[in-house]
C-alpha positions in Angstrom: 58.9 -22.4 -40.2 56.9 -19.6 -38.8 59.0 -16.6 -37.8 57.1 -13.4 -36.8 58.2 -9.9 -36.0 56.6 -7.9 -33.1 55.1 -4.5 -33.0 53.7 -4.7 -29.5 56.0 -5.9 -26.7 54.6 -7.6 -23.6 57.4 -9.5 -21.9 56.3 -12.8 -20.4 58.2 -14.8 -17.8 58.7 -18.5 -17.9 55.5 -20.2 -16.9 56.9 -21.4 -13.6 57.3 -17.8 -12.5 53.9 -16.7 -13.7 51.7 -15.4 -10.9 48.1 -16.4 -10.5 46.4 -13.5 -12.3 43.5 -12.9 -14.5 45.6 -12.0 -17.5 48.2 -14.7 -17.1 48.3 -18.5 -17.7 48.2 -20.2 -14.4 49.0 -23.9 -13.9 48.1 -27.0 -12.3 48.5 -30.6 -13.6 48.0 -34.3 -13.0 51.1 -36.4 -12.5 52.1 -38.5 -15.4 55.3 -40.6 -15.4 58.7 -39.8 -14.0 60.7 -40.2 -17.2 63.6 -37.7 -17.5 64.0 -35.1 -20.3 65.7 -36.7 -23.3 63.6 -39.9 -23.1 61.4 -38.7 -25.9 57.8 -39.8 -26.2 54.7 -37.6 -26.1 52.8 -35.6 -23.5 49.7 -33.5 -23.3 48.8 -29.9 -22.5 45.3 -29.5 -21.0 43.9 -25.9 -21.0 41.1 -25.0 -18.7 39.5 -21.7 -19.8 37.3 -20.3 -17.0 35.9 -17.0 -15.9 37.9 -15.4 -13.1 36.2 -16.2 -9.8 35.8 -13.7 -7.0 38.7 -15.4 -5.1 42.0 -14.1 -6.3 44.0 -17.1 -4.9 43.2 -19.8 -7.4 45.4 -22.5 -6.1 49.0 -23.7 -6.7 50.8 -22.4 -9.8 52.8 -25.6 -10.4 51.3 -27.5 -13.3 49.1 -29.7 -11.1 45.3 -30.1 -11.7 43.2 -28.1 -9.3 39.6 -28.1 -8.3 37.6 -24.9 -9.0 34.0 -25.3 -8.1 31.5 -22.9 -9.6 33.9 -21.3 -12.1 32.1 -20.6 -15.4 33.6 -22.3 -18.5 34.5 -20.0 -21.4 34.8 -20.7 -25.1 38.2 -19.4 -26.5 40.7 -20.6 -29.1 44.3 -21.5 -28.2 47.4 -22.5 -30.1 50.6 -24.2 -29.1 53.7 -23.3 -31.1 57.0 -25.2 -30.7 60.2 -23.2 -30.6 62.2 -25.0 -33.3 65.6 -23.9 -32.0 65.2 -25.5 -28.6 65.9 -29.2 -28.0 65.2 -30.1 -24.4 67.0 -33.4 -24.7 70.1 -31.2 -24.4 70.9 -29.8 -21.0 72.3 -26.5 -22.5 68.9 -25.7 -24.1 67.2 -25.8 -20.7 69.6 -23.0 -19.7 68.5 -20.9 -22.6 64.9 -20.7 -21.5 65.4 -18.0 -19.0 66.6 -15.6 -21.7 63.6 -16.1 -24.0 61.0 -13.4 -24.1 57.5 -13.9 -25.5 55.6 -11.0 -27.0 52.6 -10.4 -29.2 52.3 -8.5 -32.4 49.6 -5.9 -32.9 47.7 -8.6 -34.8 47.8 -10.7 -31.6 50.3 -13.3 -32.9 53.2 -14.5 -30.7 56.9 -14.1 -31.3 59.7 -15.5 -29.3 63.0 -13.7 -29.1 66.4 -14.7 -27.5 68.8 -11.8 -27.0 66.9 -9.8 -29.5 66.9 -12.5 -32.2 63.6 -13.9 -33.3 63.2 -17.6 -33.0 61.2 -19.9 -35.3 57.7 -21.0 -34.2 55.9 -24.1 -35.5 52.3 -23.7 -34.5 50.1 -26.8 -34.3 46.7 -25.1 -35.1 44.0 -23.7 -33.0 41.9 -25.7 -30.6 38.7 -24.3 -29.1 37.8 -24.9 -25.4 34.5 -26.7 -24.8 31.5 -24.7 -23.7 30.6 -27.5 -21.3 33.8 -27.5 -19.2 36.2 -25.0 -20.8 38.7 -27.6 -21.7 41.0 -28.2 -24.7 43.8 -30.7 -24.9 46.9 -30.7 -27.1 49.0 -33.8 -27.8 52.6 -32.7 -27.9 55.9 -34.3 -28.6 58.2 -34.3 -25.6 61.5 -32.6 -25.1 60.2 -29.4 -26.6 59.4 -25.8 -25.4 56.0 -24.4 -26.5 54.6 -20.9 -26.8 50.9 -21.1 -25.7 48.7 -18.2 -26.6 45.0 -17.3 -26.8 44.4 -17.1 -30.5 40.7 -16.3 -30.3 39.8 -14.5 -27.0 36.7 -15.4 -25.1 33.8 -13.1 -25.8 33.9 -9.8 -23.8 37.0 -10.9 -21.9 39.2 -8.4 -20.2 42.1 -8.8 -20.6 42.9 -11.6 -22.9 45.2 -14.3 -21.5 48.9 -13.4 -22.0 51.1 -15.8 -24.0 53.5 -17.9 -22.1 56.2 -20.6 -22.4 55.7 -24.1 -21.2 57.9 -27.2 -21.5 57.1 -30.8 -22.0 58.0 -32.3 -19.6 57.4 -29.6 -17.0 59.2 -29.8 -13.6 57.1 -31.6 -11.0 55.6 -29.8 -8.0 57.8 -31.5 -5.4 54.8 -33.0 -3.6 55.2 -36.5 -2.2 54.2 -39.2 -4.7 54.2 -36.7 -7.6 56.5 -37.2 -10.6 59.8 -35.4 -10.8 58.9 -34.5 -14.4 55.3 -33.9 -15.4 54.5 -34.8 -19.0 50.8 -33.8 -18.7 50.6 -30.2 -17.4 47.3 -28.4 -16.9 47.1 -24.6 -17.2 44.3 -22.3 -16.2 44.2 -19.0 -18.2 41.6 -16.9 -16.5 39.7 -13.9 -17.8 37.4 -11.3 -16.3 34.3 -11.2 -18.5 32.9 -7.7 -18.8 29.3 -7.8 -17.5 29.8 -11.4 -16.2 27.2 -12.1 -13.6 25.4 -8.8 -14.3 21.6 -8.8 -14.0 18.8 -6.5 -15.1 15.2 -6.6 -14.0 12.2 -4.5 -15.0 9.1 -3.9 -12.9 5.9 -2.2 -13.8 3.5 -0.7 -11.2 0.7 1.1 -13.0 2.5 3.3 -15.5 5.7 3.5 -13.4 8.6 1.4 -14.8 11.8 0.6 -12.8 15.0 -1.0 -14.0 17.7 -2.3 -11.6 21.0 -3.0 -13.3 23.4 -4.9 -11.0 27.1 -5.4 -12.1 29.5 -7.4 -9.9 32.9 -5.7 -9.2 35.1 -8.5 -10.5 38.8 -8.9 -9.6 41.2 -8.0 -12.4 44.7 -9.2 -13.2 47.7 -8.8 -10.9 48.6 -5.1 -10.5 45.7 -4.1 -12.8 43.1 -1.6 -11.6 39.8 -0.2 -12.9 40.6 2.6 -15.4 37.1 2.7 -16.9 33.7 1.6 -15.8 30.5 2.6 -17.6 26.9 1.4 -17.9 24.9 2.5 -20.9 21.2 2.0 -21.3 18.7 3.2 -24.0 15.0 3.4 -23.1 12.3 2.3 -25.5 10.3 4.9 -27.5 7.4 4.3 -25.2 9.3 5.3 -22.0 10.1 8.7 -20.5 13.0 8.9 -18.1 12.2 10.3 -14.7 15.0 9.6 -12.3 18.2 7.5 -11.7 20.2 6.4 -8.6 23.6 4.8 -8.2 24.6 2.5 -5.3 27.9 0.8 -4.5 27.9 -2.2 -2.2 30.9 -3.8 -0.7 31.6 -7.6 -0.6 29.4 -8.0 2.5 26.5 -6.2 0.8 26.8 -3.0 2.8 26.5 0.3 1.0 29.6 2.4 0.3 29.2 6.2 0.1 29.4 7.7 -3.4 29.3 11.4 -4.3 27.5 12.3 -7.5 29.5 14.5 -9.8 32.7 13.5 -8.0 32.9 9.7 -7.9 30.6 9.3 -10.9 28.6 11.2 -13.5 25.1 10.1 -14.5 24.1 11.6 -17.8 20.4 12.1 -17.3 18.1 13.0 -20.2 15.5 15.7 -20.2 12.6 13.2 -20.1 11.8 12.6 -23.8 10.9 9.2 -25.1 13.8 6.8 -26.2 16.3 8.6 -24.0 19.9 7.2 -23.4 21.4 7.0 -19.9 25.1 6.7 -19.1 26.8 6.0 -15.8 30.5 6.8 -15.9 32.8 6.4 -12.9 35.5 9.1 -12.4 38.9 8.5 -10.9 37.9 8.7 -7.3 35.0 6.4 -7.9 37.2 3.9 -9.8 39.5 3.8 -6.7 36.4 2.8 -4.7 35.7 0.0 -7.1 39.3 -1.3 -6.7 38.8 -1.1 -2.9 35.5 -3.2 -3.0 36.3 -6.2 -5.2 33.5 -8.7 -4.7 30.9 -6.0 -4.3 28.5 -4.7 -6.9 27.2 -1.6 -8.6 23.5 -1.0 -8.9 22.1 1.5 -11.3 18.4 2.1 -10.9 16.5 3.8 -13.7 12.9 5.0 -13.3 10.6 6.0 -16.2 7.0 6.6 -17.1 5.3 4.4 -19.6 3.6 6.6 -22.2 2.7 4.0 -24.8 2.2 0.3 -25.3 5.4 -1.7 -24.8 7.3 -3.9 -22.4 10.2 -3.9 -20.0 12.3 -5.8 -22.5 15.7 -4.0 -22.5 19.4 -4.6 -22.8 22.2 -2.6 -21.2 25.9 -2.3 -22.1 28.8 -2.6 -19.6 32.2 -1.2 -20.5 35.3 -2.0 -18.4 38.8 -0.9 -19.3 38.0 -0.5 -23.0 36.0 -3.7 -23.5 32.2 -3.4 -24.0 29.8 -6.2 -23.4 26.2 -6.1 -24.6 24.1 -7.2 -21.7 22.6 -7.8 -19.3 19.0 -8.0 -20.5 15.7 -8.2 -18.7 14.6 -11.7 -18.1 10.8 -12.3 -18.3 9.8 -8.8 -19.4 6.4 -7.4 -18.4 4.0 -5.8 -20.9 2.0 -2.5 -20.5 -0.7 -1.1 -22.6 -2.1 2.3 -23.6 -5.7 3.4 -23.5 -6.9 2.1 -20.2 -9.8 4.1 -18.8 -13.0 4.1 -16.8 -16.3 4.6 -18.7 -18.9 6.4 -16.6 -22.6 6.2 -17.4 -25.9 7.4 -15.8 -29.1 5.5 -15.4 -31.7 8.3 -15.4 -35.3 8.1 -14.2 -37.6 7.0 -17.0 -34.9 6.4 -19.5 -34.5 3.0 -21.1 -30.8 3.5 -22.0 -27.8 4.6 -20.0 -26.0 7.8 -21.1 -22.5 9.2 -20.5 -22.0 11.0 -17.2 -19.3 13.6 -16.5 -17.8 14.7 -13.2 -17.2 11.4 -11.5 -13.8 10.9 -9.8 -11.9 7.6 -9.4 -8.8 6.1 -7.8 -7.3 2.9 -9.2 -5.3 0.4 -7.1 -3.3 -2.7 -8.0 -4.9 -6.1 -7.6 -3.6 -9.6 -7.6 -3.1 -11.5 -10.8 -5.9 -14.0 -9.9 -8.3 -11.3 -8.5 -11.9 -11.6 -9.9 -13.5 -9.0 -7.5 -12.6 -6.1 -5.3 -13.1 -5.5 -1.6 -15.3 -2.7 -0.4 -12.2 -0.7 0.6 -8.7 -0.8 -1.0 -6.6 -3.6 0.4 -3.8 -2.5 2.7 -1.1 -4.0 0.5 -2.6 -2.5 -2.7 -0.7 0.2 -4.5 -2.6 3.3 -5.7 -1.6 3.6 -9.4 -4.0 6.4 -10.5 -5.6 9.1 -8.3 -8.3 11.6 -9.0 -9.1 10.7 -12.6 -12.4 12.4 -13.7 -14.9 11.4 -16.3 -15.5 13.9 -19.2 -18.6 14.7 -21.2 -18.2 11.4 -23.1 -18.2 9.6 -19.8 -14.5 8.5 -20.2 -11.7 9.3 -17.9 -8.4 10.3 -19.6 -6.7 7.2 -21.1 -3.7 5.9 -19.2 -0.9 3.4 -19.7 -1.1 0.5 -17.3 0.9 -2.7 -16.8 -0.8 -5.9 -17.8 -2.8 -7.3 -14.9 -5.8 -6.6 -12.7 -6.8 -3.3 -10.9 -9.5 -2.2 -8.6 -11.5 0.9 -9.4 -13.1 3.0 -6.6 -15.3 6.0 -7.0 -14.3 8.8 -4.7 -16.8 11.4 -5.8 -20.1 10.9 -7.6 -21.8 13.7 -9.6 -24.5 15.6 -7.7 -27.9 13.9 -7.9 -26.5 10.4 -8.6 -25.9 7.4 -6.3 -22.1 6.6 -5.9 -20.5 3.2 -6.7 -20.4 1.0 -3.6 -17.1 -1.0 -3.3 -14.7 -1.5 -6.2 -14.9 -2.9 -9.7 -12.2 -5.0 -11.5 -10.4 -3.4 -14.4 -8.5 -6.1 -16.3 -5.7 -4.9 -18.6 -4.7 -7.5 -21.2 -4.6 -5.3 -24.3 -4.9 -1.7 -25.5 -8.1 0.4 -24.6 -9.0 -1.8 -21.6 -12.0 -0.3 -19.7 -14.6 -0.9 -17.0 -18.1 0.6 -17.0 -19.4 2.2 -13.8 -23.1 3.1 -13.8 -24.6 5.7 -11.4 -28.3 5.7 -10.9 -30.1 9.0 -10.7 -31.5 9.7 -7.3 -35.3 9.2 -7.6 -35.1 6.5 -10.2 -35.7 3.9 -7.6 -38.6 3.5 -5.2 -37.9 5.1 -1.8 -35.2 7.5 -3.0 -37.4 10.6 -2.2 -40.3 11.3 0.2 -43.9 11.2 -1.3 -45.2 14.4 -2.9 -48.6 16.0 -1.6 -51.7 14.0 -2.6 -54.0 15.4 -5.3 -57.5 14.2 -6.6 -61.3 14.3 -5.5 -60.8 15.5 -1.9 -58.7 18.3 -3.1 -61.4 19.4 -5.6 -64.0 19.4 -2.8 -61.9 21.6 -0.6 -61.2 23.9 -3.4 -64.9 24.3 -4.3 -65.9 24.9 -0.6 -63.3 27.6 -0.3 -64.7 29.3 -3.4 -68.3 29.2 -2.1 -67.2 30.8 1.1 -65.5 33.6 -0.7 -68.6 34.3 -2.8 -70.8 34.4 0.3 -68.5 37.0 2.0 -68.5 39.2 -1.1 -72.3 39.0 -1.3 -72.7 40.1 2.4 -70.5 43.1 1.8 -72.6 44.3 -1.1 -75.9 44.0 0.7 -74.6 45.8 3.7 -73.4 48.8 1.6 -76.9 49.1 -0.2 -78.8 49.2 3.1 -76.5 51.9 4.4 -77.1 54.0 1.2 -81.0 53.9 1.6 -80.8 55.1 5.2 -78.8 58.1 4.1 
């Protein structure tokens, strides 16, 4: 005998009156044979544990087997416990069923009461639903009433399936050709899985990182509404938060207006590394979630990469008190610190290149397979760095760039040096990636400057002739002055 007392009351109606709801056990079943109660024998109970699909109407609630395409199977534990005081070979015991209440203790164990008196339960032991199809099957003696409950909830489920009472045999569904009494009922306890169907992607453009976290607005149980909805995300120590946006889409994919600070609060950090971000919906925003079942919430987080790392990241989703770890970024991208341009000068008459300061560069994204750069930046290319300038050591300031190829263009060359023509590939595959750009000094190559005046023999002749003429003039002046002095 297994008699339990309850600390937490949750009245449950007889299975036949249970509505199709996330939190309840819903039915369907395949016809068996038409034997009447009291004939003895055995039957089966087939449990189908599936994630609650977007459609609220799951099919007939009558013990028959139904087709649910695309519903995700879940792994959960169930137990079936016979009520020892009920013998359904007796007509009077069928009348007692309507007065039986099923509740759960605070520990999650079932208890059946009749008029306030606890009944004895004999549990058969837990069976786990298959990860492949979500099915578990119990072989059950006929002419008994069973309390069926979820003994081990599915991971991250909200809420857990409520316990219920089912009989073997169970009344047929009345369809033509179906048995009057169904000895093989099928039940469909659904759960909403917190974060179910949620996705997260991460994108790197230069040193700019963007995460989009998309969470479907799943239907909850009958008469249940969203009382809590949060998304939490913690950035890596190599990321600095810069901005965040929140968008609500309806079931048709159209945006629904949200007011920041009223419908939701977004806890935004100051912009230090390793920051945590929290999106929390307030009461007015929760009402908008209830009004847009089948839609989705998108939280976009933007950050600057300030060190080597990747977009690998996991968010947390909390709905009505249940937290799920996930979603995570699939196929994360890497980024590396230390990327720079090395500027050198080839000076006239020098055998070795030397660092050159004062050159200015822009850097653009390039395709993954790019091996060269066009003369001008491609129209579809994204400028990831602008106006970076080489220092006395010839290096531009080091930057963080996503793994991949980039095109470097010189926008201003130092005075007296020839500028770079076209672009050069900068390939970032690890830390301290660089490309060397050499500027040649004007005059180092033939034809850079006009020829200087010619010097040599002819110049010497002209110089001598000029000197002789000057001496002759001076001599004439002296002679003229002496003659004048004698006359006087």
